[in-house]
N, C-alpha and C positions, 0 to 999 in steps of 0.2 A: 503493500499499500504506500509505505514511505517512498518507494522507487517511482511509483506512478506519479505521486504528487510532485516530485522533483522534476520529473520528465515534463509534466505540464507546465510547471513554473518556467523552465528553460526555453520551451515552445513558445509561450506567451512573451517572453523577454526577446526572444529571437524575432517575434513579429511586429515588436513596437519600434518603429524607425527611430534611430538614434539621430539627434539634433546637436548640432555644435552651438554652444551658447555664444552670442554675439553681443559686443557691447556697444550701445549708442549713447554717445554723449556729445553734447554740443553747448556753446555758450551764445549769448548775445553777440551780433557782428560788431557791435562797438566795443568789445572785449579783444578784438583782433586788429593786428596791424603789421607793419613791416619794419626790418631792421636791416641796415648794410652792414654786411660782414667785415671784419677788419681785414680780411685778405684782399679786399678790393684795392685796385690802383687806379692811375690815370686813364688806362684804356680797357679795364675789365672791372665789371661790377659782379658781386655775389650777394643777391638779396634772400633774406630769411622772412617766411609768412608764418606768423604764430598760429593761425587758423587750422593749419594742418595738425599741428600737436594737439590742439583744442577740440578738434573734431572727429569723432569716431563713428563707423569703422573708417579707419585711415585709408585702407586700400581703396576706398570708394571716393576719396577726396579728388576732386579735379580743379586744378588752378589754371586758368587761362591768363598768360602774361602778354603785355603790350607796351613796348618802350618806344616813344616817339619823340622827335625834336619839337621845338616851339612852332614849327611851320606844319606839323601833323604828318610828317615823313616817318616810316617805319625804321627803327634802328634795330629792332630786335623783337621777335614775338614766338610764342610756343605755348602749347597746352601739355601740362605735365599731370601725371597720375601717381598719386600716393608719394609726393614729394615736397619737402618744405622749403628747398632752396631753388633759386633760379639764378643761373650765371650766363653771362655773355661778354663777348668781345665788342669794342666799339672804337670808332675813330672820331668821336664827337670831342671837339675842342674843351679844354677845361674852363673856358670862359663862357660856355654856354649851358643851358639848362635843359634837362630831359623830363618828360612826363613818364610816369610810371602807373600802369593799371594792372591790378591782380584781381581776377574774378574767382571766387571759390564757390563750387557747387558740390552737393553731396545728397544724391536722391535717397540714400538710405538713413541719414541723419535727419530726423524731424524734429523742428524747433517751433513751439507754438502752432503746431497743425501743419507747418509747411516744410518741404525739403530745404535744407541749408542753402542760401543764395546770397552770398555777401560780395560787395564790391569795395575795394580799397582803390583809391586814386590819390597820387602825390606827385611831387616835383623833386628832382635832386639836382644839387649844384656842387662844385668843387669848393670846400672850405679850407683856408689856409690858417694855421695856427702857428704863433711863434712859442716854440717850447721853452727856449732859453734866448736871451738876447742875441739877435742875429743868426739864429737857426730856426728854420720853419719846417713845418710838416703839413701835409695837405690830405684830404680825404672827402669822397662823396658823402654828402649829407642830405637827409629829407628837410625841405623847406617848412612844411606844415605839420609833420608828424600826425597825418590823419588816420582815423581808425575805420574800420569796415562799416558800410551802409548796407541795411537789409533790404534787398531788392523786392522782397515779397510784400513789403509793407509801405514802400516808398513808390510813389506814382511817377515822380521825375527825379532824375539824377542830377545832383548840383555839379556843373562842370567849373573848370578853373575860370576865372575872370581875367582873360588875357588882355583885357582893354584897360586894366589898371596901371597906373604908372607910379606905384610906391617903391622907393628905394628899400631894399632889404639889407645892402651891405655896400661899403666903399673900400676898396683896397688900392694899394699902390702897385707898381710894375713887379715887385716881388711878391704880391699878394698879401702884403701887411696891412692892417687897418692904420691909416696915417694918423698922427697926433695933429698935424697941421694940413688944412686942405689948400693952401695956397702955394702957387709956384712950382707944381709938380704934375706929371701926368698921372691921372687918376682913373680908375674903372668902376662906374656905378653899375651895380647889379639890382635890377627890377625883379618885382615879384611876378611879373608875367615871363621871366626868362630873358628879357632883353638885357644886353650889357652895352653900356655907352662909354667911350673913351673921352675924357674932358682934361683940359688944362686950365686951372684957375690962376688967373693973374691978379687977383685983388689983394 
């Protein structure tokens, strides 16, 4: 009798389909963003997207990357699956600004009733820093440090205001921020990506 019960038990267990547990985890889009990796240099960028780490199942994460210049010309673009980093080489001068767009989707990670659908847009520029007097280092930096915007709940995407002319930085020919703006050649970097060369004689 015990043998019969054991046999029935193993038959029933064998008929029940085995399922692999899958973890689904998401966060609000505005908790995701991008960081430029320290390995980047003048003609190479490596960008990390935190949304990949924060959204599970990670193997279903799709990030569509698009990098353009200020005229809208494509510098680099790709769609990556299950990857947090996007790396690319470019020949953009360090005096120019680049637009960065990263659109994260995951059809299996449901957030507030919808599949994950987050868009991050920002701009990068070359930032020069004086580490000790007379010694400088530079790196690509995000201008706005924007976070993700949920495309499921947003009817319109807010794009960059390219028609603004606000100066975000002034540097001299060595990339230093000058103490005096007079009698030297200076580069004015605007928030729309435009760079102007000026010589002040006042």
